[in-house]
C-alpha positions in Angstrom: -17.6 2.7 -19.4 -16.0 -0.6 -20.5 -17.9 -3.0 -22.7 -17.7 -5.7 -20.1 -19.3 -3.5 -17.4 -21.9 -2.3 -19.9 -22.8 -5.9 -20.7 -23.2 -6.6 -17.0 -25.5 -3.7 -16.4 -27.6 -4.4 -19.5 -27.9 -8.0 -18.5 -30.0 -6.8 -15.6 -32.7 -5.8 -18.0 -34.1 -9.1 -19.1 -37.2 -11.2 -18.8 -37.5 -11.8 -15.1 -40.1 -14.5 -15.6 -37.8 -16.6 -17.7 -34.9 -16.0 -15.4 -36.9 -17.1 -12.4 -37.2 -20.6 -13.9 -33.4 -21.0 -14.1 -31.9 -22.3 -10.9 -28.5 -20.6 -10.2 -25.5 -22.6 -9.4 -24.9 -21.1 -6.0 -26.7 -18.7 -3.7 -25.2 -15.3 -2.7 -25.2 -13.9 0.8 -25.2 -10.3 2.0 -21.7 -10.7 3.3 -20.5 -11.8 -0.2 -22.1 -8.7 -1.7 -20.6 -6.4 0.8 -17.1 -8.0 0.4 -17.3 -7.5 -3.4 -18.4 -3.9 -3.1 -15.8 -3.1 -0.4 -13.0 -4.4 -2.7 -14.2 -3.2 -6.1 -16.8 -0.4 -5.8 -15.4 2.6 -7.8 -16.9 5.2 -5.6 -15.1 3.7 -2.6 -11.8 3.2 -4.5 -11.9 6.9 -5.7 -12.4 8.1 -2.2 -9.4 6.0 -1.1 -7.3 7.6 -3.9 -8.5 11.0 -2.7 -7.4 10.3 0.8 -3.9 9.2 -0.4 -3.6 12.4 -2.4 -4.6 14.3 0.8 -1.8 12.6 2.7 0.6 14.4 0.4 -0.5 17.7 1.8 1.1 16.8 5.1 4.4 15.9 3.4 4.3 19.2 1.4 3.7 21.2 4.6 6.7 19.6 6.3 9.0 20.6 3.4 8.9 24.1 5.0 11.4 22.7 7.6 13.6 21.0 5.0 16.5 22.4 3.0 16.4 23.2 -0.7 19.3 22.7 -3.0 19.4 24.1 -6.6 21.9 24.1 -9.4 22.0 26.8 -12.1 24.2 27.3 -15.0 24.7 30.0 -17.6 26.9 30.3 -20.7 26.9 33.3 -23.0 28.7 34.4 -26.1 29.0 38.0 -27.5 30.6 39.2 -30.8 31.4 42.7 -31.9 32.2 43.7 -35.6 33.6 47.1 -36.6 33.6 47.8 -40.3 36.9 49.3 -41.8 35.0 52.2 -43.3 34.1 53.4 -39.9 37.7 53.5 -38.7 39.3 57.0 -39.0 42.2 57.3 -41.5 45.5 57.9 -39.8 49.2 58.4 -40.7 51.1 56.5 -38.1 54.5 56.6 -39.8 54.5 60.3 -40.5 55.3 60.1 -44.2 52.3 62.2 -45.1 50.6 59.3 -46.7 47.5 57.8 -45.0 48.0 54.3 -43.9 46.1 51.6 -45.9 42.6 50.7 -44.5 42.5 47.7 -42.3 40.0 44.9 -42.7 36.8 44.8 -40.5 37.5 44.6 -36.8 36.0 41.6 -35.0 36.0 41.0 -31.2 34.3 38.2 -29.3 33.8 37.2 -25.7 32.5 34.2 -23.9 31.1 34.0 -20.3 29.9 31.1 -18.2 28.7 30.7 -14.7 27.7 27.7 -12.5 26.0 28.2 -9.1 25.0 25.8 -6.4 22.6 27.3 -3.8 21.7 25.8 -0.5 19.0 27.2 1.8 17.9 25.9 5.2 15.0 27.4 7.2 15.9 27.8 10.9 12.9 29.5 12.3 9.7 30.5 10.4 7.9 32.1 13.3 5.4 29.3 13.5 4.2 29.5 9.9 5.3 26.0 8.9 4.3 24.6 12.3 0.7 25.9 11.8 0.7 24.6 8.2 1.7 21.1 9.3 -0.9 21.1 12.1 -3.6 22.2 9.6 -2.5 19.5 7.1 -2.6 16.8 9.8 -6.2 17.9 10.7 -7.1 17.8 7.0 -5.8 14.2 6.8 -7.8 13.2 9.8 -10.9 14.9 8.4 -10.3 13.0 5.2 -10.2 9.7 7.0 -13.6 10.5 8.5 -14.9 11.3 5.1 -13.6 8.0 3.9 -15.6 6.3 6.7 -18.7 8.2 5.7 -18.4 7.2 2.0 -17.8 3.6 3.1 -21.0 3.7 5.2 -22.9 5.2 2.3 -21.7 2.6 -0.2 -22.3 -0.3 2.2 -25.7 1.1 3.1 -26.6 1.3 -0.6 -25.4 -2.3 -1.1 -27.7 -3.4 1.8 -30.6 -1.5 0.3 -30.0 -2.9 -3.2 -29.8 -6.4 -1.7 -33.0 -6.2 0.2 -34.7 -4.5 -2.8 -33.8 -7.4 -5.1 -35.1 -9.8 -2.5 -38.3 -7.8 -2.0 -39.0 -7.5 -5.7 -38.2 -11.2 -6.3 -40.8 -12.1 -3.6 -43.2 -9.6 -5.0 -42.8 -11.1 -8.4 -43.6 -14.6 -7.0 -46.7 -13.2 -5.3 -47.9 -11.5 -8.5 -47.2 -14.6 -10.6 -49.2 -16.7 -8.0 -52.0 -14.1 -8.2 -52.1 -14.3 -12.0 -52.3 -18.1 -11.8 -55.1 -18.0 -9.3 -57.1 -15.4 -11.3 -56.6 -17.5 -14.5 -58.2 -20.5 -12.7 -60.9 -18.2 -11.4 -61.7 -17.0 -14.9 -61.8 -20.5 -16.2 -64.1 -21.5 -13.4 -66.4 -18.5 -14.0 -66.5 -19.2 -17.8 -67.4 -22.9 -17.1 -70.1 -21.9 -14.7 -71.4 -19.3 -17.2 -71.6 -21.9 -19.9 -73.9 -24.1 -17.7 -75.9 -21.0 -16.7 -74.9 -20.8 -13.0 -73.4 -17.3 -13.2 -74.0 -14.3 -15.5 -71.8 -12.5 -18.0 -71.0 -10.0 -15.2 -69.1 -12.6 -13.2 -67.0 -13.5 -16.2 -66.3 -9.8 -16.9 -65.3 -9.3 -13.3 -62.8 -12.2 -13.5 -61.4 -10.9 -16.8 -61.0 -7.4 -15.4 -59.1 -8.6 -12.3 -56.9 -10.9 -14.4 -56.0 -8.0 -16.7 -55.2 -5.8 -13.7 -53.0 -8.5 -12.2 -51.1 -9.0 -15.4 -50.4 -5.3 -15.6 -49.1 -5.4 -12.0 -47.0 -8.4 -12.9 -45.3 -6.4 -15.7 -44.7 -3.5 -13.4 -43.2 -5.8 -10.8 -40.9 -7.4 -13.5 -39.7 -3.9 -14.5 -39.1 -2.9 -10.8 -37.0 -6.1 -10.3 -34.9 -5.3 -13.3 -34.3 -1.8 -12.0 -33.3 -3.2 -8.6 -31.0 -5.7 -10.2 -29.3 -3.0 -12.2 -28.8 -0.9 -9.1 -27.3 -4.0 -7.4 -24.9 -4.6 -10.4 -23.8 -1.0 -10.4 -22.8 -1.2 -6.7 -21.5 -4.7 -6.4 -20.1 -5.2 -9.9 -22.1 -8.2 -11.1 -25.8 -9.2 -11.4 -27.3 -10.9 -8.4 -27.9 -14.6 -8.4 -30.2 -16.3 -5.9 -29.9 -14.2 -2.7 -30.0 -15.7 0.7 -32.2 -14.1 3.4 -30.4 -11.2 5.0 -28.8 -11.9 8.4 -29.8 -9.9 11.5 -28.1 -6.6 12.4 -29.3 -6.8 16.0 -25.7 -7.4 17.3 -24.7 -3.9 16.2 -27.9 -2.0 17.3 -28.0 -0.4 20.8 -30.7 -1.2 23.2 -32.4 2.2 23.2 -32.3 5.5 21.4 -30.3 7.2 24.1 -27.5 4.8 23.6 -27.7 5.4 19.9 -27.4 9.2 20.5 -24.3 8.7 22.7 -22.6 6.4 20.2 -23.4 8.7 17.3 -22.0 11.7 19.1 -18.7 10.0 19.7 -18.4 7.9 16.5 -20.4 9.6 13.7 -18.0 10.2 10.8 -20.0 13.3 9.8 -19.6 14.9 13.2 -16.0 13.9 13.7 -15.0 15.2 10.2 -16.5 18.6 11.1 -14.6 18.6 14.4 -11.3 18.0 12.6 -12.2 20.7 10.1 -12.6 23.2 12.9 -9.1 22.1 14.3 -7.7 22.7 10.8 -9.1 26.2 10.5 -8.0 27.0 14.1 -4.4 26.1 13.1 -4.7 28.3 10.0 -5.6 31.2 12.4 -2.3 30.6 14.1 -0.6 30.5 10.7 -2.1 33.8 9.7 -0.9 35.4 13.0 2.6 33.9 12.4 2.9 36.1 9.3 3.8 38.9 11.7 6.8 37.0 13.1 10.4 37.2 11.8 11.8 34.5 9.5 15.4 33.1 9.9 17.2 31.1 7.3 20.7 29.9 6.5 21.8 30.4 2.9 25.0 29.2 1.2 26.1 29.7 -2.4 29.0 28.2 -4.3 29.6 29.6 -7.8 32.1 29.3 -10.5 32.5 32.1 -13.1 34.7 32.5 -16.1 35.1 34.6 -19.2 36.6 32.2 -21.7 35.3 30.8 -24.9 36.3 27.4 -23.7 33.8 26.7 -20.8 35.4 23.4 -19.8 38.8 24.6 -18.8 38.8 24.7 -15.0 41.9 26.9 -14.6 40.0 29.7 -16.3 37.2 29.8 -13.7 37.1 31.8 -10.4 35.3 30.3 -7.4 33.1 32.2 -5.0 31.6 30.9 -1.8 29.0 32.8 0.2 27.3 31.8 3.5 24.9 34.0 5.3 22.1 34.0 7.9 19.1 36.0 6.8 16.6 37.5 9.2 13.5 38.9 7.6 11.2 41.0 9.8 7.9 42.1 8.3 7.2 45.7 9.3 4.3 46.9 7.2 2.1 45.0 4.8 -0.6 47.6 4.1 -3.0 45.7 6.3 -2.8 42.5 4.4 -1.7 40.3 7.3 -4.3 41.8 9.6 -7.0 41.1 7.0 -5.9 37.5 6.6 -6.0 37.0 10.4 -9.6 38.4 10.6 -10.6 36.2 7.7 -9.1 33.1 9.3 -10.8 33.8 12.6 -14.2 34.1 11.0 -13.7 30.9 9.0 -12.9 29.2 12.3 -16.0 30.7 13.8 -18.1 29.2 11.0 -16.5 25.8 11.4 -17.0 25.9 15.1 -20.7 26.8 14.7 -21.1 24.1 12.0 -20.1 21.5 14.6 -23.3 22.1 16.5 -25.2 22.1 13.2 -23.8 18.7 12.3 -24.5 17.4 15.9 -28.1 18.4 15.6 -28.3 16.8 12.1 -26.9 13.5 13.4 -29.2 13.4 16.3 -32.2 14.2 14.1 -31.2 11.4 11.7 -30.8 9.0 14.6 -34.3 9.9 15.9 -35.8 9.7 12.4 -34.3 6.3 11.5 -34.9 4.9 15.0 -38.6 5.7 14.8 -38.8 4.2 11.3 -37.2 1.1 12.7 -39.7 0.8 15.5 -42.6 1.5 13.1 -41.3 -1.1 10.7 -41.1 -3.7 13.4 -44.6 -3.0 14.5 -45.7 -3.2 10.8 -44.1 -6.6 10.5 -46.1 -8.0 13.4 -49.3 -6.4 12.0 -48.7 -7.6 8.5 -48.0 -11.1 9.7 -51.4 -11.2 11.4 -52.9 -9.5 8.3 -51.6 -12.3 6.0 -52.7 -15.0 8.4 -56.2 -13.6 8.6 -56.5 -12.8 4.9 -55.4 -16.3 3.9 -58.1 -17.8 6.1 -60.7 -15.4 4.7 -59.7 -16.1 1.1 -60.0 -19.8 1.6 -63.3 -19.6 3.4 -64.7 -17.2 0.8 -63.7 -19.6 -2.0 -65.4 -22.5 -0.2 -68.5 -20.5 0.5 -68.7 -19.6 -3.2 -68.9 -23.3 -4.0 -72.1 -23.7 -2.0 -73.6 -20.4 -3.3 -73.0 -18.3 -0.2 -70.5 -15.9 -1.9 -70.3 -14.3 -5.3 -67.5 -14.2 -7.7 -66.7 -10.6 -6.7 -66.4 -11.7 -3.1 -63.8 -14.3 -4.1 -61.9 -11.7 -6.2 -61.9 -9.2 -3.4 -60.7 -11.8 -0.9 -57.8 -12.8 -3.2 -56.9 -9.2 -3.8 -56.8 -8.5 0.0 -54.5 -11.6 0.5 -52.0 -10.5 -2.2 -52.1 -6.9 -0.8 -51.4 -8.2 2.7 -48.5 -10.4 1.4 -46.9 -7.4 -0.4 -47.3 -5.3 2.7 -45.5 -8.0 4.7 -42.6 -8.1 2.2 -42.3 -4.3 2.2 -42.4 -4.1 6.0 -39.5 -6.5 6.3 -37.5 -4.6 3.8 -38.2 -1.3 5.5 -37.2 -2.7 8.8 -33.8 -3.8 7.6 -33.1 -0.6 5.7 -34.0 1.5 8.8 -31.7 -0.6 10.9 -28.8 -0.1 8.4 -29.6 3.6 8.3 -29.3 3.8 12.1 -26.0 2.0 12.0 -24.7 4.3 9.2 -25.6 7.4 11.2 -24.0 6.0 14.3 -20.8 5.2 12.4 -21.0 1.4 12.9 -21.9 0.4 9.3 -18.3 -0.5 8.5 -16.7 -3.5 6.9 -14.8 -4.3 10.1 -18.1 -4.9 11.8 -19.9 -6.6 8.9 -17.2 -8.7 7.3 -14.4 -8.9 9.8 -12.7 -11.9 8.1 -12.1 -9.7 5.0 -8.8 -7.8 4.7 -9.5 -4.2 5.7 -8.2 -1.1 4.0 -6.1 1.0 6.4 -5.7 4.6 5.3 -3.0 5.1 8.0 -0.6 2.7 6.2 0.0 5.2 3.3 0.4 8.0 5.8 3.0 6.1 7.7 4.9 5.3 4.5 5.0 9.0 3.5 6.2 10.1 6.9 9.9 9.4 6.2 9.9 9.2 2.4 12.3 10.9 0.0 13.3 14.4 1.1 13.2 13.7 4.8 16.3 15.0 6.7 17.1 14.1 10.3 17.4 17.7 11.5 13.9 18.7 10.5 12.6 17.3 13.8 14.5 19.7 16.1 13.8 22.6 13.7 10.1 21.7 13.9 10.2 21.7 17.7 11.9 25.1 17.7 9.3 26.4 15.3 6.4 25.2 17.4 7.8 26.5 20.7 9.2 29.9 19.8 6.0 31.5 18.6 3.6 33.8 20.3 0.4 32.0 19.2 1.3 28.3 18.6 -1.2 26.1 16.7 -3.2 23.7 18.8 -2.1 20.1 18.8 -4.2 17.8 16.6 -4.2 14.0 17.3 -6.1 11.1 15.9 -9.1 10.1 17.9 -9.7 6.4 18.4 -12.7 4.7 16.8 -14.8 1.8 18.1 -13.1 -1.6 18.1 -14.7 -4.1 15.7 -17.9 -5.6 17.1 -18.2 -9.4 16.6 -19.3 -11.7 15.2 -20.0 -10.1 11.8 -22.8 -10.9 9.4 -24.0 -14.5 10.1 -26.6 -16.5 8.3 -30.1 -16.7 9.8 -30.4 -19.3 12.7 -32.2 -21.8 10.5 -29.5 -21.7 7.8 -26.7 -21.8 10.4 -28.2 -24.9 11.9 -28.5 -26.5 8.5 -24.9 -25.6 7.6 -23.8 -27.1 10.9 -25.5 -30.4 10.2 
């Protein structure tokens, strides 16, 4: 972790009470936070890099249709020495006197060879075709996983945003509560000094004040934690946060529509569907191992036996061109075992589709009911706050005329603060539940939340790699032949369209929009 980022994260742990007194230079909106996270969040950037690496699998699979060219060279030197003592004594001139011994015999030999080899697959029996189809399905599955990670990151940003706003409001409520209880304690002490109340009333005020101060400290700590979570996701500490805009333009009218949208657009379900297509293609690839394999091979070699390897006239040239047909006859049951294994893996992926579908529908039902409950809680807590405020004010006034005790006032104040905290939590829960519904449906995407921001397109890198270095024009007809001339061709895998962006994107609340327009 860099020192700069560490400083940003540690800066989230500070005295919130002191920070609240500082007015930030500018307010931050939820759209700003999402834009920052979309551009800089390391989890999202890592997933994009993973997807780009996955694109290379498609290129690597297509190389099975492309030629290979290799160059090899060899140069060797050998030397043989025969000592004179090992040579038999002879009399070559016949004078009866042995010839004098010769010096040691030395013989040396040099050899060199240069070979250029070209190989072009003509027909692989569908092996490469199945591998390309499986790689294409893997790429499409990776894009859905990227959508899922994007939704998770943006959902976490939304939750961190509303958590900071909730805890900031809770801190304000607790600070107000401490101030009220301090005044109540002062009032109780003054009335005790003149004999209007007993020591019990003072002790009750002191106990409630101490409790409120402890809650204030806990709230400050919780706000610091939420700020740290925000900084980890967005990349900087939150300033003053504007009220979160409505997500209603993305939500369907009823849960049945949410089910239908999720079944067609959920990245979790779509990813599993592409995974099943990939494993089905691998079944075809395993069966293609029983098919023949045809390739064209050509070799050009130069060989020589001289100690001077750079003299061309001393080399012989050899050219060989052949068409090789390889037919698998018996593999000891290996191919059959691989086919059965691929079939069962495809069965597992096919069954998992239903598992993921049920999981998505369960999540939609869960988050939708949480959304409805939170909306009902908002209405209830609004009424609770209104009634508790009236009750607290009336109890305080009744105490002044002796109709209520100090404990009644303290209880009324506690009920008011509790109602206010419930109101804040209900609004936070409603917004998080709405974001969770959108995430499960597949609509929590930057194109719907911040359409004015430049969007990352994972298809751009794939298109760039489609005809990169190594591509040859004749691989296309070879690929067509490989797909057609096979007993069990791999099923076609095509990208499925996603929903078009839904306008207008995150907008400020109506009151703020009207103010900005003026």
